[in-house]
C-alpha positions as CSV (number, residue, x, y, z in Angstrom):
1,M,-53.2,-27.3,-2.4
2,H,-53.2,-29.9,0.4
3,I,-52.9,-28.6,3.9
4,A,-52.2,-31.2,6.6
5,I,-52.8,-30.3,10.3
6,I,-51.3,-32.5,13.0
7,G,-53.6,-32.1,16.1
8,N,-57.3,-31.7,16.5
9,G,-57.4,-29.4,19.5
10,I,-58.7,-25.9,19.4
11,S,-55.7,-24.5,17.5
12,G,-55.7,-27.1,14.7
13,I,-59.5,-27.2,14.3
14,T,-59.8,-23.4,14.3
15,A,-57.2,-23.3,11.5
16,A,-59.0,-25.9,9.5
17,R,-62.4,-24.1,9.9
18,H,-61.0,-20.7,8.8
19,I,-59.0,-22.2,5.9
20,R,-62.2,-23.7,4.7
21,K,-64.0,-20.4,5.0
22,L,-61.3,-18.7,3.0
23,S,-60.5,-21.3,0.4
24,D,-61.2,-24.6,-1.4
25,H,-57.9,-26.2,-0.4
26,K,-57.9,-29.8,0.6
27,I,-57.6,-30.1,4.4
28,S,-56.6,-33.1,6.4
29,V,-56.7,-33.1,10.3
30,I,-54.7,-35.9,11.8
31,S,-55.1,-37.0,15.4
32,S,-54.7,-40.3,17.4
33,E,-56.4,-39.0,20.6
34,T,-60.0,-38.9,19.4
35,E,-61.6,-39.1,16.0
36,H,-63.5,-35.8,16.6
37,F,-62.7,-32.5,18.1
38,Y,-63.9,-32.1,21.7
39,S,-63.6,-29.5,24.5
40,R,-60.6,-30.5,26.5
41,T,-61.7,-28.3,29.4
42,A,-64.8,-30.5,29.8
43,L,-62.9,-33.7,30.7
44,M,-63.6,-33.1,34.4
45,Y,-67.4,-32.8,33.7
46,I,-67.5,-36.2,31.9
47,Y,-65.9,-37.8,35.0
48,M,-68.2,-36.0,37.4
49,G,-71.3,-37.2,35.4
50,H,-72.4,-33.7,34.3
51,M,-71.8,-34.4,30.6
52,K,-71.2,-37.3,28.2
53,Y,-68.4,-37.3,25.6
54,E,-70.8,-36.5,22.8
55,H,-71.9,-33.4,24.7
56,T,-68.3,-32.1,24.5
57,K,-68.0,-32.2,20.8
58,G,-67.9,-28.7,19.3
59,Y,-69.6,-29.8,16.1
60,E,-72.0,-32.6,14.9
61,D,-70.2,-35.5,13.3
62,W,-71.7,-34.6,9.9
63,F,-70.0,-31.2,10.0
64,W,-66.6,-32.4,8.8
65,E,-67.8,-34.2,5.7
66,K,-70.1,-31.4,4.8
67,N,-67.3,-28.8,5.1
68,R,-64.8,-31.1,3.3
69,I,-62.4,-31.5,6.2
70,D,-60.9,-34.9,6.2
71,L,-60.4,-36.4,9.7
72,V,-57.5,-38.9,9.8
73,F,-57.6,-41.0,13.0
74,R,-53.9,-42.0,13.0
75,H,-50.7,-41.4,15.0
76,V,-48.0,-39.5,13.1
77,D,-44.7,-41.3,13.7
78,T,-42.3,-39.3,11.5
79,V,-42.3,-36.3,9.3
80,D,-40.1,-36.1,6.2
81,F,-39.9,-32.3,5.6
82,E,-37.9,-32.6,2.4
83,S,-40.4,-34.9,0.6
84,K,-43.4,-33.4,2.5
85,T,-44.5,-36.8,3.8
86,L,-46.2,-37.9,7.0
87,S,-45.7,-41.5,8.1
88,F,-48.1,-43.2,10.5
89,S,-47.2,-45.7,13.2
90,S,-49.9,-48.1,12.0
91,G,-47.7,-49.3,9.1
92,S,-46.7,-48.3,5.6
93,E,-49.4,-45.8,5.1
94,T,-48.3,-42.2,4.4
95,L,-49.8,-38.8,3.6
96,N,-48.3,-36.1,1.4
97,Y,-48.9,-32.4,2.0
98,D,-48.1,-29.1,0.4
99,K,-48.3,-27.1,3.7
100,L,-48.1,-28.5,7.2
101,I,-49.5,-27.1,10.4
102,I,-48.2,-28.6,13.6
103,A,-50.7,-28.2,16.5
104,T,-49.8,-31.1,18.7
105,G,-50.6,-29.3,22.0
106,S,-48.8,-30.2,25.2
107,A,-48.2,-33.1,27.6
108,P,-47.9,-33.3,31.4
109,N,-44.4,-32.8,32.9
110,K,-42.5,-35.5,34.7
111,F,-39.2,-34.8,36.5
112,G,-37.6,-38.3,36.8
113,W,-39.2,-39.3,40.1
114,P,-38.7,-43.0,40.9
115,G,-42.0,-44.8,40.2
116,Q,-43.4,-42.0,38.0
117,D,-44.4,-44.6,35.3
118,L,-46.2,-47.0,37.6
119,E,-49.9,-47.9,37.0
120,G,-52.0,-45.4,38.8
121,V,-49.6,-42.5,38.2
122,Q,-50.8,-40.0,35.5
123,G,-51.7,-36.5,34.5
124,L,-55.0,-35.2,33.2
125,Y,-54.7,-33.8,29.7
126,S,-56.1,-36.3,27.2
127,M,-59.1,-38.5,26.7
128,Q,-56.8,-41.4,27.3
129,D,-55.9,-39.9,30.7
130,L,-59.6,-39.7,31.5
131,E,-60.2,-43.3,30.5
132,K,-57.3,-44.5,32.6
133,L,-58.6,-42.6,35.6
134,E,-62.1,-44.0,35.1
135,E,-60.7,-47.6,35.0
136,K,-58.6,-47.0,38.1
137,S,-61.2,-45.2,40.2
138,P,-62.9,-48.2,41.8
139,E,-59.5,-49.1,43.4
140,I,-58.8,-45.6,44.8
141,E,-59.4,-44.9,48.5
142,T,-56.7,-42.2,48.8
143,A,-55.4,-40.0,45.9
144,V,-52.4,-37.7,46.1
145,I,-52.2,-34.8,43.7
146,V,-48.7,-33.4,43.1
147,G,-48.7,-29.8,42.0
148,G,-50.7,-26.7,42.8
149,G,-52.1,-25.5,39.5
150,L,-55.5,-25.4,37.8
151,I,-55.4,-28.9,36.5
152,G,-54.4,-30.3,39.9
153,L,-57.3,-28.6,41.6
154,E,-59.7,-29.8,38.9
155,L,-58.4,-33.4,39.4
156,A,-58.9,-33.0,43.2
157,E,-62.5,-31.8,42.7
158,M,-63.2,-34.7,40.3
159,L,-62.0,-37.3,42.8
160,K,-63.9,-35.7,45.7
161,T,-67.2,-36.2,43.8
162,R,-66.4,-40.0,44.0
163,D,-65.8,-39.7,47.8
164,K,-62.1,-40.2,47.6
165,K,-59.7,-38.9,50.2
166,V,-57.6,-36.3,48.4
167,I,-54.2,-34.9,49.5
168,M,-52.6,-32.1,47.5
169,L,-48.8,-31.6,47.7
170,V,-47.8,-28.1,46.8
171,R,-44.1,-27.1,46.8
172,E,-44.8,-23.4,47.3
173,K,-45.8,-21.6,50.6
174,S,-49.2,-20.9,49.2
175,F,-51.4,-22.2,46.4
176,W,-50.6,-20.7,42.9
177,N,-48.6,-17.9,44.6
178,G,-46.3,-17.7,41.6
179,V,-49.2,-16.3,39.6
180,L,-51.5,-14.7,42.2
181,P,-50.9,-12.0,44.7
182,A,-50.8,-13.1,48.4
183,A,-54.4,-12.2,49.3
184,E,-55.9,-14.1,46.4
185,S,-53.6,-17.1,47.0
186,E,-54.4,-17.2,50.7
187,M,-58.2,-17.0,50.0
188,L,-57.8,-20.1,47.8
189,N,-55.9,-22.0,50.4
190,E,-58.8,-21.6,52.8
191,H,-61.4,-22.4,50.1
192,I,-59.6,-25.7,49.2
193,K,-59.5,-26.8,52.8
194,E,-63.2,-25.9,53.2
195,H,-63.8,-28.5,50.5
196,H,-62.1,-31.2,52.6
197,I,-59.1,-31.4,50.4
198,D,-55.9,-32.0,52.5
199,L,-53.7,-29.2,51.2
200,R,-50.1,-29.6,52.3
201,L,-48.0,-26.6,51.4
202,E,-44.2,-26.6,51.2
203,T,-44.2,-30.3,50.5
204,E,-42.4,-32.0,47.6
205,L,-42.6,-35.5,46.1
206,D,-39.5,-37.6,46.5
207,E,-40.5,-41.0,45.1
208,I,-43.5,-43.2,44.3
209,I,-43.7,-46.6,45.8
210,D,-44.4,-49.8,43.8
211,N,-46.8,-52.4,45.3
212,G,-44.7,-55.2,43.7
213,N,-47.1,-55.6,40.8
214,G,-46.3,-52.4,38.9
215,S,-48.9,-50.3,40.6
216,V,-48.6,-47.4,43.1
217,K,-49.1,-48.2,46.8
218,G,-47.8,-44.9,48.2
219,L,-45.2,-42.2,48.1
220,K,-42.5,-40.5,50.1
221,T,-42.1,-36.8,50.4
222,K,-38.7,-35.0,50.6
223,S,-39.2,-34.5,54.3
224,G,-39.4,-38.3,54.8
225,E,-43.1,-38.6,55.3
226,S,-44.8,-41.8,53.8
227,I,-48.3,-41.6,52.4
228,D,-50.3,-44.6,51.5
229,C,-52.3,-44.1,48.3
230,Q,-53.7,-45.9,45.2
231,F,-53.4,-43.0,42.8
232,V,-50.9,-40.2,42.2
233,G,-51.9,-37.3,39.9
234,L,-48.9,-35.5,38.4
235,T,-50.0,-31.9,37.7
236,V,-46.7,-30.0,37.8
237,G,-47.2,-28.1,34.5
238,V,-46.9,-29.1,30.9
239,H,-44.4,-29.1,28.0
240,A,-44.8,-28.9,24.3
241,N,-45.8,-32.3,22.8
242,L,-42.9,-32.7,20.3
243,G,-41.3,-36.1,20.9
244,F,-41.5,-37.3,17.3
245,L,-40.0,-34.0,16.1
246,K,-36.9,-33.8,18.3
247,E,-34.4,-35.3,15.9
248,T,-35.5,-33.3,12.9
249,E,-34.2,-30.1,11.3
250,L,-37.1,-28.1,12.9
251,E,-35.8,-25.4,15.3
252,I,-37.0,-26.3,18.8
253,D,-36.4,-24.8,22.2
254,K,-39.1,-25.1,24.8
255,G,-41.5,-25.3,21.8
256,I,-41.3,-25.1,18.0
257,L,-39.8,-21.7,17.3
258,V,-42.0,-19.5,15.1
259,N,-41.9,-15.9,13.8
260,K,-44.6,-13.3,14.0
261,Y,-46.4,-15.1,11.1
262,L,-46.3,-18.4,13.0
263,E,-43.8,-19.7,10.4
264,T,-41.1,-22.2,11.4
265,N,-37.5,-22.3,10.0
266,I,-38.8,-24.8,7.3
267,K,-40.7,-23.5,4.3
268,D,-44.4,-24.3,4.3
269,V,-44.3,-25.6,7.9
270,Y,-46.1,-23.7,10.7
271,A,-46.7,-24.3,14.4
272,I,-49.6,-23.0,16.5
273,G,-51.0,-23.4,20.0
274,D,-49.4,-25.0,23.0
275,C,-46.5,-26.6,21.0
276,C,-45.1,-23.3,19.6
277,Q,-42.7,-20.8,21.0
278,H,-42.6,-17.2,19.7
279,K,-39.1,-16.0,18.9
280,N,-40.2,-12.4,19.4
281,P,-43.5,-12.5,21.4
282,P,-45.9,-9.5,21.3
283,A,-45.3,-6.9,23.9
284,G,-46.2,-8.0,27.4
285,R,-46.7,-11.6,26.3
286,R,-44.7,-14.8,27.1
287,P,-42.9,-16.8,24.4
288,T,-45.2,-19.8,25.3
289,E,-48.8,-19.5,26.4
290,Q,-50.8,-22.6,27.0
291,I,-54.2,-20.9,26.9
292,W,-57.3,-21.9,25.0
293,Y,-58.1,-18.5,23.5
294,T,-54.6,-17.7,22.3
295,G,-54.6,-21.1,20.5
296,K,-57.9,-20.1,18.8
297,I,-56.4,-16.7,17.7
298,M,-53.4,-18.4,16.3
299,G,-55.6,-20.7,14.2
300,E,-57.6,-17.8,12.8
301,T,-54.4,-15.8,12.1
302,L,-52.6,-18.6,10.3
303,A,-55.6,-19.3,8.1
304,K,-55.4,-15.7,6.8
305,T,-51.6,-16.0,6.2
306,I,-52.1,-19.3,4.2
307,C,-55.2,-18.2,2.2
308,K,-55.0,-14.4,1.8
309,E,-51.9,-12.5,2.9
310,P,-49.3,-12.7,5.7
311,T,-50.9,-11.7,8.9
312,K,-49.1,-11.1,12.2
313,Y,-50.1,-12.9,15.4
314,E,-51.6,-10.1,17.6
315,P,-53.4,-11.6,20.6
316,G,-54.4,-8.2,22.1
317,V,-55.0,-7.7,25.8
318,F,-54.1,-10.7,28.0
319,Y,-57.1,-12.6,29.3
320,N,-57.7,-15.8,31.2
321,S,-60.5,-17.4,33.2
322,A,-60.8,-20.5,35.4
323,K,-62.9,-21.9,38.2
324,F,-61.4,-22.8,41.6
325,L,-64.0,-25.2,43.0
326,D,-66.9,-22.8,43.6
327,I,-65.1,-19.5,42.8
328,E,-65.1,-18.1,39.3
329,Y,-61.9,-16.3,38.4
330,Q,-61.1,-13.8,35.6
331,T,-58.0,-11.8,34.9
332,Y,-57.4,-9.1,32.3
333,G,-54.1,-7.3,31.5
334,T,-51.2,-7.6,33.8
335,V,-51.5,-8.6,37.5
336,L,-48.3,-10.0,38.8
337,A,-47.9,-11.9,42.1
338,K,-45.7,-8.9,43.2
339,P,-46.4,-5.6,41.4
340,E,-43.6,-3.6,39.9
341,D,-42.4,-0.4,41.5
342,N,-44.4,1.9,39.2
343,V,-47.6,0.0,39.8
344,E,-50.3,0.8,42.5
345,S,-52.5,-2.1,43.5
346,F,-56.0,-1.5,44.9
347,F,-57.7,-4.4,46.6
348,W,-61.2,-5.1,47.9
349,K,-62.5,-8.3,49.4
350,H,-66.0,-9.0,50.7
351,P,-65.8,-9.4,54.5
352,E,-67.7,-12.7,54.5
353,K,-67.7,-14.2,51.0
354,N,-65.1,-15.3,48.5
355,I,-65.6,-12.2,46.4
356,L,-62.6,-10.1,45.5
357,V,-61.5,-7.4,43.1
358,R,-57.9,-6.2,42.5
359,L,-57.2,-3.2,40.2
360,N,-53.5,-2.5,39.2
361,F,-52.8,0.9,37.7
362,E,-49.8,3.2,37.0
363,K,-49.0,5.3,40.0
364,E,-48.5,8.6,38.1
365,S,-51.1,8.5,35.3
366,K,-53.5,6.1,37.1
367,A,-54.0,4.3,33.8
368,I,-55.3,0.8,34.3
369,I,-52.9,-2.1,33.8
370,G,-54.8,-5.1,34.9
371,V,-57.6,-6.6,37.0
372,N,-58.3,-9.8,39.0
373,T,-61.8,-10.7,39.8
374,F,-63.0,-13.6,42.0
375,G,-66.8,-14.3,42.3
376,I,-67.9,-11.5,40.0
377,R,-68.3,-12.1,36.3
378,M,-66.9,-9.3,34.2
379,R,-67.7,-8.3,30.7
380,H,-64.8,-9.1,28.4
381,E,-65.3,-6.4,25.8
382,T,-65.6,-3.7,28.4
383,W,-62.3,-4.6,30.1
384,D,-60.6,-5.1,26.8
385,K,-61.5,-1.5,25.8
386,W,-60.5,0.0,29.1
387,L,-57.1,-1.7,29.0
388,T,-56.5,-0.9,25.4
389,D,-57.4,2.8,25.9
390,K,-55.4,2.9,29.2
391,T,-58.4,4.3,30.9
392,S,-57.9,6.0,34.3
393,V,-58.8,3.7,37.2
394,E,-61.1,6.3,38.7
395,D,-63.0,6.6,35.4
396,I,-63.4,2.9,35.5
397,L,-64.6,2.8,39.1
398,I,-67.4,5.3,38.6
399,D,-68.5,3.3,35.5
400,L,-67.8,-0.2,37.1
401,P,-71.5,-1.4,36.7
402,K,-70.9,-1.4,33.0
403,A,-68.4,-4.2,33.3
404,N,-70.6,-6.4,35.5
405,F,-71.7,-9.6,33.7
406,D,-73.4,-11.4,36.5
407,P,-77.0,-12.7,35.9
408,E,-79.9,-10.4,36.6
409,F,-80.8,-9.9,40.3
410,F,-77.4,-11.1,41.6
411,A,-76.1,-9.0,44.4
412,T,-73.9,-6.2,43.2
413,Y,-70.8,-4.8,45.0
414,E,-69.7,-1.8,42.9
415,Q,-70.7,0.7,45.6
416,D,-68.7,-1.2,48.2
417,I,-65.7,-1.3,46.0
418,V,-65.9,2.5,45.2
419,S,-66.4,3.3,48.9
420,H,-63.3,1.3,49.8
421,Y,-61.3,3.1,47.1
422,N,-62.5,6.5,48.5
423,Q,-61.5,5.5,52.0
424,T,-58.1,4.1,50.9
425,Y,-57.2,7.1,48.7
426,N,-59.2,9.9,50.4
427,T,-61.3,10.6,47.3
428,H,-65.0,11.2,46.7
429,L,-65.9,9.2,43.6
430,E,-69.6,8.5,42.9
431,L,-71.0,5.7,40.8
432,K,-72.8,6.6,37.6
433,K,-76.3,5.4,37.7
434,P,-76.6,2.4,35.4
435,K,-79.5,2.1,33.0
436,K,-82.2,-0.2,34.3
437,S,-82.9,-3.3,32.4
438,F,-86.4,-4.2,31.3
439,F,-86.8,-6.7,34.2
440,S,-85.4,-4.3,36.8
441,K,-87.9,-1.7,35.7
442,L,-90.6,-4.4,35.9
443,F,-89.8,-5.5,39.5
444,N,-88.7,-2.2,41.1
C-alpha cells in the first residue's frame, strides 16, 4: 500500500515515522517548503544567530532513506480524489496513492488591508518567510508588528536583536488578554516595554502605504496616525492552509472536517494537524488547535488507525508552553481569561520578579481545573496526573515541590505560594518535605 502525506511538518512526519514503525507500506512525504523536516519553532533562533538551519533538522539526512521514507520536494497543485492522483505544479509529473494524509499546516491571516501584499509585508511561518525577512533586514530601520500573539512577540524579539526600532500594534486593551487573565496580561505589557518595544494597545491597522516602487514605506492606523516604516509583520493569527483544496469535494469549514478517527468525508483520505477541524472535538477541546504537541499526537494516532485498528484521537489534558522574551510560560488544563462562575482562581506573584502562579479549581470540591505558571518550570507528568485525577488544590499545594522542574539550586517559591494561600483562605497548610537530591545532600 502506498501512503502519500502532503506536508512535512510535525504532524506529517510523525505519521510517517509511526507508519514505518508499524508497517512496510510505501511512504511518500511531499513538501515544497523544505526538502527535510525542521523545527518550525526554531525559525527565530536561526535569524538571531543562535542556530543554523541544519541544527533545526530533527533527523540526519540519511535517516529518511534508511527508513524507506521517500521525500518528494514538489508543490501539490491539484488532487484527484477519484483516481487517487496528486498533480504537481512543476509540470506533467503525478503521483498515485492508496491512502492520503493531508497535513498542510496553516498560513498567516490577511484581512484585506490596502497594501498587504507589498514587498516588506509578511508573516513569519515558513522558511520562505525567514528568507524574505533576512533579505529585507538591511533596509529596515523601523518595523511595525500588527497583532499581539506569540508569533508577533517572537518577530519583535528577532528584530530587536538586529537593533531595529520595533512598534507593536495590538487591537485589544492588553497583550493577549483574550487568552490570559488580567494580571498575567498586564505583567507581559510591562515586560514588553522593558525590552524597548513600543507597545501600542487599542490600536488597529487601517492601510499600508506604497513607496511607489511596490515596497512598504509606512502605514496608517484607524485613529489616523501615520507611522513611517520599512517592514510590516502581519501576525494576526493563522488559518488552515487549504487553498488548493477549496474547490474539491472535500468537506471544509475553517479546516478539513474530520471525525474522531481523523477521517474526512472521502474514503482513504485523512487530515491532521493545523489544517484539520474536528466535527466533534474531545471534551474541553476546541475544533481547531494549532499546537505542536496535538499535531504530534494526531500523527501517532492516525498511524495506528492505518496500520493496526481504528484509534480515536484522544489528546488528554490540555497543555501549552511558550516564551515571552525572558519569561517562560506553561499552562495545563483550563485557565480562561475570565473564570466561570463555579471556578475559584488563586493567584500568587513574586513582589519583584516576573514569576507568577495561578491555580484554578472548583469552588465546591476544590478539584484542580488548570494552572498557569510564569518563570517556574513545571513537570508535565505531575500536572497531567493531578488534572486527570481531579486532585484537590490543597493536596497539590502541600506537594507542590514535586512539580518543580527548575534546574538544581534555582530559587524555590513553594513556601511563599502556600503561605499566600493560607493567608487568602485562612488555612494552615504545610509543605511536605521534599526528598533531597544527591547534590543537595552534598552541598547542604
